[in-house]
C-alpha positions as semicolon CSV with decimal commas, in nm:
position;residue;x (nm);y (nm);z (nm)
1;M;2,512;-2,309;3,635
2;A;2,751;-2,376;3,347
3;G;2,495;-2,621;3,207
4;I;2,241;-2,339;3,172
5;I;2,475;-2,080;3,019
6;K;2,565;-2,284;2,709
7;P;2,201;-2,347;2,597
8;L;2,115;-1,984;2,679
9;S;2,410;-1,861;2,470
10;I;2,304;-2,077;2,177
11;F;1,947;-1,945;2,206
12;L;2,066;-1,582;2,211
13;I;2,294;-1,635;1,911
14;A;2,008;-1,798;1,720
15;A;1,777;-1,507;1,809
16;V;2,030;-1,249;1,689
17;L;2,082;-1,440;1,363
18;A;1,708;-1,465;1,308
19;M;1,671;-1,089;1,355
20;A;1,960;-1,024;1,118
21;V;1,800;-1,216;0,830
22;A;1,441;-1,103;0,894
23;P;1,296;-0,841;0,658
24;R;1,365;-0,491;0,790
25;S;1,016;-0,351;0,766
26;E;0,724;-0,445;0,554
27;A;0,432;-0,230;0,463
28;A;0,134;-0,278;0,687
29;I;-0,097;-0,201;0,395
30;T;-0,145;-0,488;0,152
31;C;-0,286;-0,478;-0,198
32;G;-0,590;-0,656;-0,058
33;T;-0,645;-0,361;0,176
34;V;-0,616;-0,117;-0,114
35;V;-0,867;-0,315;-0,322
36;S;-1,105;-0,339;-0,028
37;D;-1,083;0,033;0,053
38;L;-1,129;0,138;-0,309
39;D;-1,390;-0,118;-0,411
40;S;-1,662;0,145;-0,403
41;C;-1,466;0,351;-0,659
42;L;-1,475;0,091;-0,936
43;S;-1,813;0,189;-1,082
44;Y;-1,702;0,556;-1,094
45;L;-1,364;0,471;-1,250
46;T;-1,526;0,254;-1,517
47;N;-1,787;0,521;-1,604
48;K;-2,070;0,304;-1,474
49;G;-2,174;0,504;-1,171
50;P;-2,129;0,811;-0,952
51;L;-1,845;0,888;-0,716
52;G;-2,072;0,789;-0,427
53;S;-1,894;0,665;-0,116
54;C;-1,561;0,623;-0,295
55;C;-1,399;0,917;-0,115
56;S;-1,440;0,762;0,228
57;G;-1,225;0,470;0,111
58;V;-0,971;0,703;-0,050
59;K;-0,945;0,913;0,265
60;G;-0,920;0,606;0,487
61;L;-0,643;0,460;0,275
62;Y;-0,460;0,792;0,263
63;G;-0,480;0,821;0,642
64;A;-0,355;0,466;0,694
65;A;-0,045;0,506;0,474
66;K;0,182;0,644;0,747
67;T;0,526;0,514;0,644
68;T;0,727;0,528;0,323
69;Q;0,683;0,151;0,289
70;D;0,305;0,191;0,324
71;R;0,291;0,469;0,064
72;Q;0,510;0,272;-0,179
73;S;0,297;-0,038;-0,125
74;V;-0,021;0,158;-0,199
75;C;0,144;0,318;-0,502
76;N;0,258;-0,018;-0,641
77;C;-0,086;-0,167;-0,592
78;L;-0,260;0,131;-0,757
79;K;-0,012;0,114;-1,043
80;S;-0,079;-0,256;-1,088
81;L;-0,455;-0,208;-1,069
82;A;-0,445;0,079;-1,319
83;D;-0,249;-0,144;-1,555
84;S;-0,467;-0,454;-1,513
85;Y;-0,817;-0,305;-1,543
86;T;-0,859;-0,224;-1,911
87;D;-1,192;-0,048;-1,864
88;V;-1,070;0,198;-1,597
89;D;-1,069;0,561;-1,708
90;L;-0,707;0,650;-1,626
91;S;-0,778;1,024;-1,621
92;K;-1,049;0,966;-1,358
93;A;-0,808;0,745;-1,161
94;A;-0,538;1,015;-1,173
95;G;-0,789;1,279;-1,060
96;L;-0,947;1,071;-0,785
97;P;-0,732;1,202;-0,496
98;G;-0,817;1,562;-0,592
99;Q;-1,185;1,475;-0,627
100;C;-1,174;1,342;-0,271
101;G;-0,971;1,628;-0,124
102;V;-0,647;1,445;-0,058
103;N;-0,306;1,524;-0,202
104;I;-0,083;1,231;-0,288
105;P;0,273;1,289;-0,417
106;Y;0,235;1,080;-0,733
107;K;0,003;1,023;-1,025
108;I;-0,211;0,708;-1,028
109;S;-0,085;0,563;-1,353
110;P;0,074;0,246;-1,490
111;S;0,389;0,452;-1,561
112;T;0,442;0,580;-1,205
113;D;0,782;0,506;-1,046
114;C;0,674;0,407;-0,695
115;S;1,033;0,379;-0,571
116;T;1,046;0,761;-0,565
117;V;0,744;0,789;-0,331
118;H;0,841;0,887;0,024
């Protein structure tokens, strides 16, 4: 019996240490998810097409962002995308949630401070 307790104790200590150094919680929504959900919005945001099916992606993304980490992840991705696409109409990007009937607590802009999103 004593031969089993020592390996079991070492295993439990290792498990506790692994949990202690693991990231607390990561957003379930990745930037790839954001890009995929909003892909149909690109022609509208670059003044090359209508709004079309864009709102279904916006609403789906909005509904999926349940936690603060999710919302901050989406915000950071949108901020990065708004900054990296030079041909995106930033006023259309900022107005997109309203166009689609969702209310997000920040402006889609390269200057948004996503750490304040809750």
